[in-house]
C-alpha positions as CSV (number, residue, x, y, z in Angstrom):
1,M,0.3,-8.9,22.1
2,E,3.7,-10.2,23.3
3,F,4.2,-13.3,25.4
4,G,3.3,-12.9,29.1
5,R,1.2,-9.8,28.6
6,V,-2.6,-9.6,28.9
7,E,-5.2,-7.0,28.1
8,Y,-7.5,-6.2,31.0
9,I,-10.5,-3.8,31.1
10,C,-10.2,-1.3,33.9
11,L,-13.5,0.1,35.2
12,E,-12.2,2.8,37.5
13,Q,-9.8,5.6,36.7
14,K,-6.9,6.4,39.1
15,N,-8.4,9.7,40.1
16,G,-11.5,7.9,41.4
17,K,-13.8,9.4,38.7
18,G,-15.7,6.9,36.6
19,S,-15.5,7.2,32.9
20,S,-15.5,4.7,30.0
21,P,-13.6,1.5,30.6
22,R,-10.0,1.5,29.6
23,V,-8.1,-1.5,28.2
24,L,-4.8,-2.0,30.1
25,S,-1.8,-3.9,28.9
26,L,-0.4,-5.8,31.9
27,T,2.6,-8.1,32.3
28,L,1.3,-11.3,33.9
29,V,4.5,-13.3,33.2
30,G,7.7,-11.3,33.3
31,Q,11.3,-11.7,32.8
32,G,12.9,-13.4,35.8
33,D,9.6,-14.8,37.1
34,E,10.7,-18.4,36.5
35,D,14.0,-17.9,38.4
36,L,12.2,-16.3,41.3
37,L,9.8,-19.2,41.5
38,F,12.6,-21.7,41.7
39,K,14.7,-19.7,44.1
40,K,12.1,-18.2,46.5
41,G,8.9,-20.0,45.8
42,L,5.3,-19.3,44.8
43,K,4.6,-16.7,47.5
44,A,7.5,-14.5,46.4
45,L,6.4,-14.8,42.7
46,R,2.8,-13.9,43.5
47,Q,3.9,-10.9,45.6
48,K,6.2,-9.7,42.7
49,R,3.3,-10.1,40.3
50,I,1.0,-8.1,42.6
51,M,3.4,-5.2,42.8
52,R,4.1,-5.3,39.0
53,L,0.4,-5.5,38.0
54,T,-0.7,-2.7,40.4
55,E,2.2,-0.5,39.3
56,E,1.5,-1.0,35.6
57,A,-2.2,-0.3,36.0
58,E,-1.5,2.9,38.0
59,E,1.0,4.0,35.4
60,Q,-1.9,3.6,32.8
61,G,-4.3,5.7,34.9
62,C,-6.3,2.9,36.6
63,L,-6.4,1.2,40.0
64,L,-6.9,-2.6,40.3
65,G,-8.9,-4.0,43.2
66,Y,-8.7,-7.3,45.1
67,E,-11.2,-8.8,42.7
68,D,-9.2,-7.8,39.7
69,L,-6.0,-9.3,41.1
70,S,-7.8,-12.5,42.1
71,A,-9.0,-12.9,38.5
72,L,-5.6,-12.1,37.0
73,L,-3.6,-14.3,39.4
74,L,-6.2,-17.0,40.0
75,T,-5.8,-16.8,43.8
76,S,-8.2,-16.3,46.7
77,L,-9.0,-12.9,48.2
78,A,-7.7,-14.1,51.6
79,T,-4.3,-15.0,50.1
80,L,-4.1,-11.6,48.3
81,K,-4.9,-9.7,51.5
82,R,-2.2,-11.6,53.4
83,D,0.4,-11.0,50.6
84,I,-0.4,-7.3,50.3
85,S,-0.3,-6.8,54.0
86,E,3.2,-8.4,54.0
87,I,4.3,-6.3,51.1
88,E,3.2,-3.1,52.9
89,K,4.9,-4.2,56.1
90,N,8.1,-4.2,54.1
91,G,7.5,-0.5,53.3
92,I,6.2,-0.9,49.7
93,R,3.0,0.9,48.9
94,V,0.3,-1.1,46.9
95,S,-2.4,1.1,45.4
96,L,-5.7,-0.6,45.2
97,K,-9.2,0.4,44.1
98,G,-11.7,0.7,47.0
99,R,-9.2,1.4,49.8
100,R,-9.9,4.4,51.8
101,N,-6.2,5.4,51.9
102,N,-3.6,4.0,49.4
103,G,-0.7,5.0,51.6
104,N,-0.4,8.4,50.1
105,G,-3.0,10.3,52.0
106,K,-5.4,10.5,49.0
107,K,-8.8,9.0,49.3
108,T,-9.8,6.6,46.5
109,V,-13.5,6.5,45.7
110,E,-15.1,3.7,43.8
111,V,-17.3,4.5,40.9
112,E,-21.0,4.0,41.2
113,L,-22.4,0.6,40.1
114,A,-24.5,2.1,37.4
115,T,-21.5,3.7,35.8
116,I,-19.6,0.4,35.9
117,V,-22.6,-1.5,34.3
118,A,-23.0,1.1,31.6
119,G,-19.3,1.1,30.8
120,V,-19.1,-2.7,30.6
121,K,-22.2,-2.7,28.3
122,D,-20.5,-0.1,26.1
123,A,-17.2,-2.1,26.0
124,V,-19.0,-5.4,25.2
125,T,-21.0,-3.6,22.4
126,R,-17.8,-2.1,20.9
127,A,-16.0,-5.5,21.2
128,S,-18.8,-7.3,19.5
129,G,-18.8,-4.7,16.7
130,D,-15.0,-5.1,16.2
131,R,-15.3,-8.9,15.8
132,A,-18.1,-8.5,13.2
133,E,-15.9,-6.4,11.0
């Protein structure tokens, strides 16, 4: 794994159908982030990261939710909601899990809790087996 990238388990597929968890490779710290922080501040950096993370996840077939972004960016849900609202007011679509409409007229449906729990258990079991080898 290269510097600035993280692996993150996605529990919902982009099409809204639950299936086994998928490991995403996401860029948490990207080229130019430090310059943006110094020139425009923390808010601009956080918004750039929100856009980058959600785009990368969508490209890999998954949608992140507010809780995912909160865990990845170590920020509150209220701050994320304000940032995403501001991003969208500037005409940029942010696709998120659990939203009724992701700006493209398509309904996004969350997977059932039982599917998530089963998928996480499978992922943990596989990860435990990988470490034992």
